[in-house]
VOVEXBA-310721 format. One record per residue (C-alpha): x, y, z; residue in one letter. Coordinates in steps of 0.5 Angstrom, whole numbers, plus 500, padded with zeros to 3 digits. Each point is the difference from the previous one (the first is absolute). Last residue first. Layout:
REM VOVEXBA-310721
XYZA
...
This chain:
REM VOVEXBA-310721
545497528X
504506499X
498507496X
502503493X
494504497X
499499493X
496506497X
494499495X
495503496X
497496494X
500493502X
505496503X
508501500X
504495503X
506502505X
506495500X
503497506X
505495499X
503495505X
499494496X
495498495X
503493499X
494496502X
501493503X
499494495X
494495501X
496505504X
499500507X
494502505X
501499507X
502494505X
506496498X
499493499X
505496503X
504495495X
506499504X
505502495X
496503494X
496504505X
493501497X
497505496X
497495495X
505502495X
506499505X
502506504X
508502500X
500507499X
506504501X
502507499X
493503500X
501508500X
495504505X
505501506X
505494498X
496494500X
501493500X
494495499X
501493502X
505500505X
500493503X
497499507X
498493500X
493500500X
498507502X
504502493X
503507501X
498506497X
506505500X
499508501X
502500507X
507496498X
501505495X
499506504X
501507498X
494504504X
493502498X
498493502X
501494504X
497493498X
496495505X
498493496X
499494505X
497503506X
501495506X
502505506X
507499499X
499503493X
496506502X
506501506X
505500494X
497504496X
499506505X
507499502X
502501493X
496506499X
503503506X
507499498X
498504494X
499506504X
493503499X
501508499X
500505505X
494503503X
500508499X
497500494X
494497502X
494504498X
501499492X
507496499X
506497504X
501493497X
497493503X
503494497X
495494498X
499493504X
496496494X
496494502X
498495496X
494495501X
503493501X
499500508X
493501499X
495505503X
498500507X
505496503X
506501496X
499508500X
497500507X
507497502X
504505495X
496506503X
501498507X
508499499X
501506496X
496504506X
505497505X
506501496X
498508499X
500503493X
493503501X
501507502X
508501502X
502499493X
495500495X
499493497X
496500494X
496494500X
498496493X
495495499X
499495494X
493497498X
498496493X
493501500X
496494500X
495502506X
498498506X
506498504X
506504498X
496506498X
495500506X
505499505X
504506497X
494505500X
498498507X
507502502X
499506497X
494502503X
503498507X
506505500X
496507500X
501506497X
503507501X
506498496X
506501505X
496501507X
494495499X
504495496X
506500505X
496499506X
496495497X
506496500X
503495494X
502505495X
499503493X
497493497X
501503493X
496495496X
503497493X
494498496X
499495494X
495498495X
495505502X
492501498X
497496505X
505504505X
496506499X
493497501X
502496506X
503506503X
494504498X
496496504X
505499506X
502507501X
507503498X
507502503X
504494496X
506505500X
501499492X
504498494X
494496496X
502496494X
496499494X
502494494X
500502493X
496495495X
497505496X
493499504X
503499506X
503507499X
493503499X
497497506X
507503504X
498507497X
493500503X
502497506X
506506501X
495505498X
495498505X
505499505X
503507500X
501501508X
502492500X
505501495X
505503505X
505505497X
506499496X
497493498X
494497496X
505495496X
498497493X
503494498X
504496495X
503506497X
501499492X
500508499X
494499495X
496495504X
501505506X
498506496X
494496498X
498499507X
501507502X
496502494X
494496502X
500502507X
500507497X
506505501X
501507501X
507502503X
501507503X
497498507X
505505504X
495505498X
495497504X
503503506X
499498507X
506495500X
502496506X
500494496X
504503495X
505504503X
500496506X
503494496X
505498505X
495500506X
503501507X
495504503X
495495497X
493503500X
496494497X
494501495X
504502495X
500506494X
502500493X
500495494X
505494499X
503497495X
505494498X
500495494X
504494502X
506497497X
502493501X
506497504X
497496504X
492498499X
497501506X
505497506X
504506502X
495505500X
502507502X
497504497X
507501497X
501493499X
495500494X
505505496X
497506499X
497503493X
497507502X
494504500X
498507502X
496504506X
494497498X
493501497X
494496498X
497500506X
503505505X
494504503X
496494502X
493502502X
495498505X
493502499X
496505505X
501506495X
507499499X
504497506X
507499499X
505494499X
507503498X
502503506X
502494504X
498503506X
493501497X
498505496X
494505501X
496503495X
493499504X
502497507X
504494500X
501495506X
506496499X
500493502X
507499502X
500493499X
500500493X
495500494X
494501504X
500508499X
494503504X
495505497X
498506503X
492502499X
499500508X
497493500X
506497496X
501497493X
504494498X
507499497X
504495497X
500502492X
502505496X
497504494X
505504496X
500507500X
507501497X
497506496X
503497494X
495494501X
504494502X
500494495X
498493501X
């Protein structure tokens, strides 16, 4: 579907209140909006008693990325993914590394216009295996993301959500029914962390993770950004890892990523590589089979090991695949253990590149992480 030029695209997930306001039912914020008012995400607005998605069909830019950058280590390694985001966010993370997009209150950030069909066709044209909704959280532009996922599926293109997982149950089911893979940010493992640093709550994120792993076919990986002094204590890492093993599955990949000072936390030092290595060791000792490190140069932390015999099956240097030993069925050639995830017969060769892509008539690609 194509959004009207004035971007008054009708959105779902709201209900009317007795006082003539409407309540957004998309995420646990439950924003109550008077006429003309926008939610905390900034992109969902009450217009005439109806919910409007103001960013449908508009993006901050499109880029081809390596799938490992999302990060996804077990979803068609080496392939390219067409990545895009919009503006706004339903969390208020003080450490946001894409704050210029996620905290934007200016629609002129959205200079690229593209319909779901145009995005799907562009992915095919550029040889991308998948399309990723990223840079800001796709939950807040759910209708645009879901329509794009439908268009992608019709063209044989996979859909990837890079998200904080902060969403209510019914839209969660609708949204993930369209997705093939997700990387969910588990930003910390205490309610205090979520309240103070993200202005949200931990429980809905844990519910999303359990839902994805146990009630969907969506390939799921998890990322935790370790912030020195805030969520990197050994006690918290042990609790996180134990929950992961008991409530999810040992074969769900977990990525520990390095923090770099940004946004409202410029006075916090970067994460030391030793902290990531310690976190990886704790998680592996708890029984997690696939634990990775990110935002640092660490070939060992980028390597996929066979859970059966510890043979290095996929060796990476940042986003470059150096060695790939899986047999055509996705199993270890040494012991026959089938690796969890989705793998092609041969790995992709996209490498570390990041290529802006122009779609539609008025585009301006923005660089970003994620």
